[in-house]
N, C-alpha and C positions, 0 to 999 in steps of 0.2 A: 211681521206676522204674530209677533210675540209668544206667548208662551202657548203649550199644546197640551191639552189633559184628555186623555182616554176617559169616556164616559162608562166604556164600555166593551171590554177584551174580550176577543173571540174564543178564548178558552174556558171563559166564567160563564156558570150561568145564573142570570140574574131572574129574582122573584119580579120585584116591581121596583124601578128606578125612575125616580120623577123629582124633577127642578124646574121649578119654577121660576119662570122669568116678567116680567114685568110688560104687560100687554101695549102692542104699538097704536097708533090711532089710525091705522089701516082699515078696522072695522068701521070707520064713526062713516066712513064713506060710503055706507054701503046699509041696505036695510039691517035695522034691527031686529033679531026673534027672540025675545026674551027667555032665558031658558034654555038657550043654545048659543045663540052669540058667544063669543069668547070674552069673560070677566075676568076669570082665572087663566092668564097663559103660561106656557112651560111646553117640556119634550119628556116624551118618555121612554122607557125604554126595559122589555120583560120578555123571558126566554120561558115562561109560562104559561100561555096560552095558545099556543100552537107546537104539537110537538115536533122532533125533527124527522120521524116516519111521516107525517105530513103534509109535511113541509118537501121531502122528496117527491112523495105523490105529486104535489102542487106544482114542482116544479118538470116532473115527469109531461105533464099540461103542457107545459111553456115550450119544452124542447119537442116537442109531435106539434105544435102550432106553428112555431119559428119555424122548422125544417122544412115548410112549404114554400118561405120565402126568406127574407135577411136582408139586411143593412148592406151595400159595397162598402159600406164604412164603419166602422168599429159599434154602432150603438143600434140594435133592432128593439121595436116593438110589437107586442100582439096585443090588441085592444076587444078581450071576447066581448066588450058591449056592443061596440059600434062597428067590429069586425076590420078594424083596422091592423094591416101588418104589413109593415116595412118590406119592398121587394125593391133590390137594387137602390135606386137615388129616389125611387118614389114611393107609396103609400098604395096596396089595394083595398078592397073591400072584401075579405077573407069568405062572407059569405057569398057573394054574390058569382066571388073568382072560381070559386071551387065548388057551389051549389051544394045538391044531395051530398057530394064526397064527404063534406063535412061528418055523417055518420060513421063514416069508417075510423075519422080522425080522432075523437070526441064521442065520451058516453054520455048517460043521465048520470053514471057516478060522479063524474070528474065536474060536473056542474053542480052536482050535489054539494060534494066537496070543497067548492070553491063557495056554493053560498054558506055555506057551514062555515068556514076560515071567515070569511068576510063578516058575517055578524056576530061573531065573538071578538072579533077585532075591535067593532063597533059599540060592543058592550064595553071592556075595557078600556076604551078611550071615554066614553061615557063616565063610566065610575072615577075615574083618574081626575076628567075636570068638575066632576059634579054636577053633568049634567041629564036630562033622560035619554037613555037612546032611542026614544019612539022620535024624538024632536031632532033627530039627523037623517039626513037623507043621502044616500051615496051616490058622488055626483062625477064629471067628467072632465078632463080622461082620468080613468081607471085602468091601468096596465100594467101588463109584464114586460121588464127590460133585459135583455142579454146584454151585455157590454166584453168587447174582448180588445186587444191592442190592437186590430187594422185600424191605418189611418184613416181620419176621418174625409169623407169624400162631399156630402155635404152639410148645411147649419144644422140640421136635424141629426148630424152624428155629433158633434159638440156638445157634449151632456156636463162638462166641466166647468162652467160657468157661473158662477157665484148669484142666485137669485132667491127673489122671495115669492114662494106660491101664489099668493093673494096679487099679487101684482101682473104675476102672468097669467093664472086663471082668476078672475075675479069672484068665481062661485064658491074655492075653496074657502073653510073656516077649520078643517081639523085633517091634518095627510097624515096617513101613514104609510110604510114600509115594514113589508115583510119578506125577509132576505132567507133566499132559497138555493145560498151555497156559502163557504165559508172560507173566510179572508184568511191568508196564506196556505190553504189546503189545495184551494179552486183556482186562486186567483193572487195576484201581488197590486198592491194600489188598490185603489177602488175601494176606500174607506169614505165614511161621509162625515163631514163634518161640520160643524154649528161656529159662524165665525162671526164671535162678540169682537164687542169692543175690547180691543189689546190683549184676548186669548182665542184660541180654537178649542172646540170642544169636539173630539171625534168618537164616533160607533164605529167599530169593526165587525162587518158584518158575521153573522153565524145562522146556517140553515134553522129557520123556524125562528128567529130572532124579530122580534116586534118593535120598531123606533112607530113612535107618533108624537104630534108637533101640534100646535095651532099655527095654522100659515101664513100669520101676517110679517111684518118685518124685524118683529122681536126674534123669528128665526131665521136669518139671513143664511143659506147653506150650499154646501157645493158637494160634488163626488169628484174624488181624486180620480186621475188618470188610471184606467188598469193599464200596468203592465205587462200582466202574463194571464193566461190562463180565461178564464169564461165566470164572469159575476150574473147571476141571475136574481130577480128580485120582483115583485111584481109595488106598484102604487097603487093604495087602493085612499080615495079620497073622499071626503066629506062635506057636507054643504047644511045650512039652517035653513037657507032658503025653500021649500018644497017645489018651487015655480023649476029648479033646477038640478030635481033631484032623478035620477033614471035607473032603472029596474036592474037585475039580477040577469046574465046571461040566460038564452035558453035555448038548448037544441032544435 
């Protein structure tokens, strides 16, 4: 394990913290999009983009959507773009499964807030990496996650394994996470850990906190197991390849 360093504590409110790391070679095996594909790599965290009140409103969207389903194991997801919702040991398409009832669950305001938050995070990432926000496209999967300490029932519940986003999802170039609950307040365990050679760098979730990073092997990471409580977050991912872009969810 080596040394552990906390990049962002739950109790501190960070303006913009950015740590540059050398890019891996992962991007070479994909088509390059000049002015977007990472040439500067690293990771950042900010509490200044999304307010805690907005995070609370976003969390309520997640809670309402996930209340319709939920995994038998500890990790449930809700993807408003594709409609994917954990249900038992499987997934259903929320829009097909619940049809017009969806209008009773989500409002136009919910989706407008979701779009606005996504846009602001996208602009924040673009600024940090010195690229144009217009050259980035939302990509899939972009999803809410709800994690508790229920024992895993399928591999989908095993969220704690170290992984590289670009290896798991080739389209990812920039990954962001918006945390919707507070470490040690709403849940225990569940910190985000960058696994560098010889050291770990952790981010303690805090509602409204955004962490973001280039998606290659330079940012190998994992999430600690949640020991108690419930951890809500949303993963919002971006690609430089317009062919892999997706639209914002619409009601």
